[in-house]
C-alpha positions in Angstrom: 9.5 -14.3 60.8 7.4 -11.6 59.5 9.0 -12.1 56.1 7.8 -15.6 56.0 4.2 -14.5 56.6 4.3 -12.1 53.8 5.7 -14.7 51.5 2.9 -17.1 52.3 0.2 -14.5 51.8 1.5 -13.8 48.3 1.2 -17.5 47.3 -1.7 -18.3 44.9 -4.5 -20.1 46.6 -5.2 -23.7 45.6 -8.1 -24.0 43.1 -6.9 -21.2 40.9 -9.2 -18.7 39.2 -12.4 -20.7 39.6 -12.4 -20.2 43.4 -11.8 -16.5 43.1 -14.7 -14.3 44.3 -14.4 -12.1 41.2 -14.8 -15.0 38.7 -18.6 -14.9 38.5 -18.9 -11.1 38.0 -16.1 -11.2 35.5 -17.8 -13.9 33.4 -21.2 -12.1 33.6 -19.5 -8.9 32.4 -17.8 -10.7 29.6 -21.1 -12.2 28.4 -22.8 -8.8 28.7 -20.0 -7.2 26.6 -20.3 -9.9 23.9 -24.1 -9.4 23.8 -23.7 -5.6 23.4 -20.9 -5.7 20.9 -22.0 -8.7 18.7 -25.5 -9.9 19.1 -27.5 -6.6 19.6 -26.2 -4.9 16.4 -26.7 -8.0 14.4 -30.3 -8.4 15.5 -31.0 -4.7 14.8 -29.5 -5.0 11.3 -31.6 -8.1 10.6 -34.8 -6.4 11.8 -34.1 -3.4 9.6 -33.5 -5.6 6.5 -36.7 -7.5 7.2 -38.7 -4.2 7.5 -37.2 -3.0 4.2 -38.1 -6.2 2.4 -41.7 -6.0 3.7 -42.0 -2.4 2.7 -40.8 -3.1 -0.8 -43.5 -5.7 -1.5 -45.4 -4.9 -4.7 -47.6 -6.7 -7.2 -45.8 -9.5 -9.0 -43.1 -10.1 -6.3 -42.6 -13.7 -5.4 -42.5 -14.4 -1.6 -42.0 -17.3 0.8 -44.3 -17.4 3.9 -43.4 -18.9 7.3 -45.8 -21.7 6.4 -43.6 -22.6 3.4 -46.0 -21.2 0.8 -44.3 -19.8 -2.3 -46.6 -17.3 -3.9 -46.9 -14.1 -5.9 -48.2 -10.9 -4.4 -51.5 -9.8 -6.0 -52.1 -6.7 -4.0 -50.0 -4.9 -1.4 -51.1 -1.4 -0.5 -48.7 0.9 1.4 -49.8 1.5 4.9 -51.8 -1.7 5.1 -50.8 -4.6 7.3 -52.4 -7.2 5.0 -51.5 -8.4 1.5 -53.1 -10.7 -1.0 -51.0 -13.5 -2.5 -51.7 -16.1 -5.1 -50.3 -19.6 -5.2 -51.5 -21.8 -8.1 -55.3 -21.3 -8.1 -55.6 -20.1 -4.5 -55.7 -16.5 -3.2 -54.8 -15.8 0.4 -55.0 -12.7 2.5 -52.1 -12.7 4.9 -50.3 -10.3 7.2 -47.1 -8.7 5.9 -45.0 -10.1 8.8 -45.8 -13.7 7.7 -43.5 -13.2 4.7 -40.0 -14.5 5.7 -38.2 -14.1 2.4 -38.6 -12.2 -0.8 -37.7 -14.3 -3.9 -36.6 -12.8 -7.2 -38.6 -13.1 -10.4 -37.4 -16.7 -11.0 -38.7 -17.8 -7.7 -35.8 -20.0 -6.8 -33.1 -17.5 -5.7 -33.3 -15.1 -2.8 -33.2 -11.4 -3.7 -29.7 -9.8 -3.4 -29.3 -7.6 -0.3 -28.5 -4.0 -1.0 
């Protein structure tokens, strides 16, 4: 008789893995691991590349702002947060972090990452 009880206890419960009390912590752990291994390094790399692009701004560089303005840098002093750009006949003073992409001399192709 006791053998029958042990055999029934070893049987899987109906509902499978989703009814297991360890399912939710397991899924949270998996998502946390994915975030640490994939997303965090990617966002750090993108931030570093953006900072390098903004630091390399100099006179004559073509840039694209977050407002969609394609312009040429007129003045960009190291250590300053503002730059002056020219688009057609208009000069604008903008913050460096408004620049979303540095375009090459042709103005149509993005600069090659190093």
